[in-house]
C-alpha positions as CSV (number, residue, x, y, z in Angstrom):
1,M,-4.4,-25.6,-0.4
2,A,-4.8,-23.2,1.9
3,L,-1.2,-21.3,1.4
4,A,-1.9,-21.6,-2.0
5,T,-5.3,-19.8,-1.2
6,R,-3.7,-16.9,0.7
7,L,-0.7,-16.6,-2.5
8,L,-3.5,-15.7,-5.4
9,S,-5.2,-13.4,-2.7
10,K,-2.6,-11.5,-1.3
11,S,-2.2,-7.7,-2.7
12,K,-0.2,-5.0,-1.4
13,Q,-1.1,-1.5,-3.1
14,L,2.7,-0.1,-3.0
15,H,4.3,3.0,-4.4
16,A,3.6,3.7,-7.8
17,G,3.5,7.6,-9.0
18,Q,5.3,7.1,-11.9
19,F,2.1,5.1,-13.2
20,L,0.1,7.7,-12.3
21,L,2.2,10.3,-13.6
22,Q,2.3,9.1,-17.2
23,G,-1.9,9.3,-16.9
24,E,-3.4,7.6,-19.9
25,R,-0.1,7.6,-21.9
26,A,1.4,4.9,-20.1
27,V,1.6,1.0,-19.9
28,P,-1.2,-0.6,-22.7
29,V,-3.9,-2.4,-20.7
30,R,-5.1,-5.7,-21.5
31,F,-8.8,-5.7,-20.5
32,F,-10.7,-8.9,-19.2
33,A,-14.1,-7.2,-21.1
34,K,-13.6,-6.9,-24.9
35,E,-14.6,-4.2,-27.1
36,A,-18.0,-5.5,-28.1
37,A,-20.5,-5.6,-25.3
38,P,-22.0,-9.1,-24.2
39,P,-25.4,-9.5,-24.8
40,A,-27.8,-9.0,-22.0
41,L,-28.5,-11.9,-19.9
42,K,-30.8,-12.9,-16.9
43,G,-29.8,-12.4,-13.4
44,D,-29.3,-16.3,-12.7
45,E,-27.1,-17.0,-15.8
46,M,-25.1,-14.4,-15.4
47,L,-24.1,-15.0,-12.1
48,K,-23.9,-18.8,-13.3
49,N,-20.8,-17.3,-16.0
50,I,-19.2,-15.3,-13.9
51,F,-18.9,-18.3,-11.3
52,L,-17.3,-20.5,-13.7
53,E,-15.0,-17.8,-15.3
54,V,-13.6,-17.0,-11.6
55,K,-13.7,-20.8,-11.5
56,K,-11.7,-21.6,-14.7
57,K,-9.1,-18.5,-13.4
58,F,-8.8,-20.3,-10.1
59,E,-7.7,-23.7,-11.4
60,T,-5.5,-22.5,-14.0
61,A,-3.4,-20.7,-10.8
62,M,-3.5,-23.7,-8.5
63,G,-2.2,-25.6,-12.0
64,I,0.9,-23.2,-12.4
65,L,1.4,-23.8,-8.6
66,R,1.4,-27.0,-8.1
67,K,4.0,-27.2,-10.9
68,E,6.0,-24.6,-8.8
69,K,7.9,-24.1,-5.8
70,V,7.7,-20.7,-3.7
71,T,10.4,-20.0,-1.0
72,I,8.5,-18.2,1.9
73,D,11.4,-15.9,2.2
74,P,10.8,-11.8,1.5
75,D,15.0,-11.2,2.3
76,D,15.9,-13.6,0.0
77,Q,15.6,-11.3,-3.8
78,A,16.3,-14.9,-5.8
79,A,13.2,-16.4,-3.5
80,V,10.9,-13.0,-4.3
81,S,12.1,-13.0,-7.9
82,Q,10.7,-16.6,-7.9
83,Y,7.9,-15.8,-6.5
84,A,7.4,-12.7,-8.7
85,K,8.0,-15.4,-12.5
86,V,5.5,-17.5,-10.6
87,M,2.7,-14.8,-10.5
88,K,3.3,-13.3,-13.0
89,T,2.8,-16.4,-15.4
90,I,-0.1,-17.0,-13.5
91,R,-1.8,-13.5,-14.1
92,E,-0.5,-14.8,-18.1
93,K,-2.5,-17.7,-17.9
94,A,-5.1,-16.6,-15.9
95,D,-5.5,-13.6,-18.0
96,L,-5.4,-11.2,-14.8
97,F,-4.3,-7.8,-14.7
98,S,-0.9,-6.8,-13.0
99,E,-0.6,-4.5,-10.6
100,S,0.1,-1.5,-13.0
101,Q,-2.4,-2.6,-15.2
102,R,-4.9,-2.6,-12.6
103,I,-3.9,0.8,-11.6
104,Q,-4.3,1.5,-15.2
105,Y,-7.8,0.4,-15.6
106,T,-9.4,2.3,-12.8
107,I,-7.7,5.3,-13.9
108,Q,-9.1,5.3,-17.4
109,T,-12.6,3.6,-15.9
110,R,-13.0,6.6,-13.5
111,T,-11.7,9.3,-15.4
112,Q,-13.6,8.6,-18.6
113,G,-16.4,11.6,-19.4
114,I,-14.6,14.1,-17.2
115,P,-14.5,16.9,-19.4
116,D,-12.1,19.2,-17.5
117,A,-8.2,18.2,-17.1
118,R,-8.4,19.9,-13.5
119,T,-11.2,17.6,-12.5
120,Y,-9.1,14.4,-13.9
121,L,-5.9,15.4,-12.2
122,L,-7.8,15.3,-8.8
123,T,-9.7,12.1,-9.9
124,L,-5.9,10.8,-10.0
125,K,-5.3,11.9,-6.8
126,E,-8.2,10.4,-5.0
127,I,-7.2,6.8,-6.9
128,R,-4.0,6.8,-5.4
129,I,-5.4,7.9,-2.0
130,K,-8.1,5.3,-2.2
131,R,-5.2,2.5,-3.3
132,G,-3.1,3.4,-0.4
133,L,-0.2,4.8,-2.9
134,T,2.1,7.1,-2.1
135,D,3.3,10.1,-3.8
136,D,6.9,10.5,-2.8
137,L,8.3,11.9,-5.6
138,G,5.7,15.3,-5.4
139,A,4.4,14.6,-8.9
140,E,0.6,15.9,-8.3
141,A,2.1,19.0,-6.8
142,M,4.5,19.6,-10.2
143,M,1.3,18.8,-11.9
144,M,-1.2,21.1,-10.3
145,D,1.3,23.7,-10.5
146,A,1.6,23.1,-14.3
147,L,-1.8,22.7,-15.2
148,E,-2.0,26.7,-13.2
149,K,0.4,27.7,-15.5
150,V,-1.4,26.5,-18.7
151,E,-4.4,27.7,-17.4
152,K,-3.2,31.2,-16.4
153,E,-1.3,31.4,-20.1
154,L,-4.8,30.1,-21.7
155,K,-6.9,33.0,-19.4
156,M,-9.5,29.8,-18.8
157,P,-10.2,26.5,-17.7
158,L,-8.6,23.8,-19.9
159,M,-10.7,21.5,-21.2
160,R,-9.8,18.2,-22.3
161,N,-11.3,18.2,-25.6
162,D,-8.6,21.3,-26.3
163,K,-6.2,19.9,-28.3
164,K,-3.5,23.3,-28.3
165,G,-4.5,23.3,-24.5
166,M,-3.6,20.0,-24.1
167,G,-0.7,20.5,-25.6
168,L,0.7,22.5,-23.6
169,L,0.2,20.6,-20.7
170,M,2.1,17.8,-22.1
171,A,4.9,19.7,-22.9
172,E,4.6,20.8,-19.0
173,F,4.2,17.0,-17.9
174,D,7.4,16.9,-20.1
175,K,9.7,18.6,-18.8
176,I,8.8,17.2,-15.1
177,N,9.4,13.6,-16.3
178,K,12.7,15.3,-17.4
179,K,12.8,16.4,-14.3
180,L,12.6,13.3,-12.2
181,G,14.5,10.9,-14.2
182,I,11.4,9.5,-15.5
183,Q,11.4,8.4,-19.3
184,K,8.7,6.3,-21.5
185,E,10.9,3.5,-22.5
186,D,11.4,3.0,-18.8
187,L,7.8,1.9,-18.2
188,P,8.7,-1.9,-18.1
189,K,11.1,-1.1,-15.7
190,Y,9.2,0.7,-13.5
191,E,6.3,-1.6,-13.8
192,E,9.4,-5.0,-13.0
193,Q,10.6,-2.7,-9.8
194,L,6.4,-2.8,-9.0
195,E,6.1,-5.6,-9.4
196,L,9.1,-6.9,-7.4
197,K,7.9,-4.5,-4.2
198,I,4.6,-6.4,-4.3
199,A,6.0,-9.5,-4.6
200,K,8.7,-9.0,-0.8
201,A,5.6,-7.8,0.5
202,Q,3.5,-10.8,-0.3
203,L,5.7,-13.0,0.7
204,G,6.3,-11.2,4.6
205,E,2.7,-11.7,5.1
206,L,2.5,-15.4,4.1
207,K,6.1,-15.6,6.1
208,K,3.7,-14.0,8.9
209,D,0.7,-16.2,8.3
210,A,2.8,-19.3,8.9
211,F,4.2,-18.2,12.0
212,E,0.7,-17.6,13.5
213,A,-0.2,-20.9,11.7
214,M,2.2,-22.6,13.9
215,E,2.0,-20.8,17.0
216,T,-2.2,-22.3,16.7
217,Q,-0.6,-25.5,16.2
218,K,1.5,-25.0,19.2
219,K,-1.4,-24.1,21.4
220,R,-3.2,-27.2,20.5
221,Y,-0.5,-29.8,20.9
222,V,2.3,-30.5,23.3
223,P,5.0,-28.7,22.0
224,F,8.5,-30.5,20.9
225,A,12.0,-30.0,21.4
226,G,13.3,-27.6,19.3
227,H,9.7,-26.4,17.9
228,Q,11.2,-22.9,16.9
229,T,14.0,-24.4,14.9
230,Y,12.4,-26.6,12.9
231,A,9.9,-23.8,12.3
232,N,12.7,-21.7,10.8
233,H,13.6,-24.7,9.0
234,I,10.0,-25.6,7.2
235,L,9.6,-21.6,6.5
236,S,13.4,-21.8,4.7
237,Q,12.5,-24.5,3.0
238,H,10.1,-24.5,-0.7
239,I,6.6,-25.0,-0.7
240,D,5.6,-27.9,-3.1
241,F,1.3,-27.5,-3.6
242,K,1.1,-30.9,-5.3
C-alpha cells in the first residue's frame, strides 16, 4: 500500500518547451471543473465534497493498481512504457491531468486577462521556471525577438486583442516552429515523449525509495546472507498491489 501511494504521489517536471512554445494553440485541455460554476457552498460542506472527490479518485487509482503489476526498473524501456501506460489509465479513469495538460491549464489560468503580448510571454517564462522546466531549444529568446520585430513594425506595444498584430506574431512563431522542427500535428508525440520521461524519472525515485526502505530494515534486523543479491532480485520483479 505504501509503495502504491508513492506511485500516485511522485511527480517530476521535465523538459516541455515544445508545449510552452505552442502557447494557447497546444494540446486541448480536459478541465476538472465544468464550465458552469457550482453553487456557493458553506465551508464545511465544500471541504466534505473536496474530501469525497479526492477519496473517489484515490480509490479509483488504487483499484487499477491492484490489477496491474509494475516493474521498478527505470533502465528497462519496456518497464518504463508499461508504467507510463498504467499511469495513463489511472489519469483517464480518475479524471486527472497529464503533465502536459497540467502545464496547459496553468498557462491558461495564469495568463487569462493579460492584455499585452509581452507580459504574456514573460508569464510563460515565469511558469516554466517555477515548474522546473528547461528551454533547451532557446524558444523563449526566439519568441521575444519575434515580438520585438512585430512591435517595431507596429511602432507600439502589441496587445492581444489586436488581430492584425497577433496574426503577424503567430506567423513569426510558425517560422520559429519550422526552424526548430516542431509541427502542430506532432504534439501528441511530444506529449507521449514527455510522459515517458516522467515515467522513467518516477521509477528511478521509486527504486531509490525501495533501496532506502530495505536499508532501514537492514539496520533494524540482523542481516542475512545474500541480502544485496536478494534486494536486487526483489527490485527486478513485478510489484503486485493486491
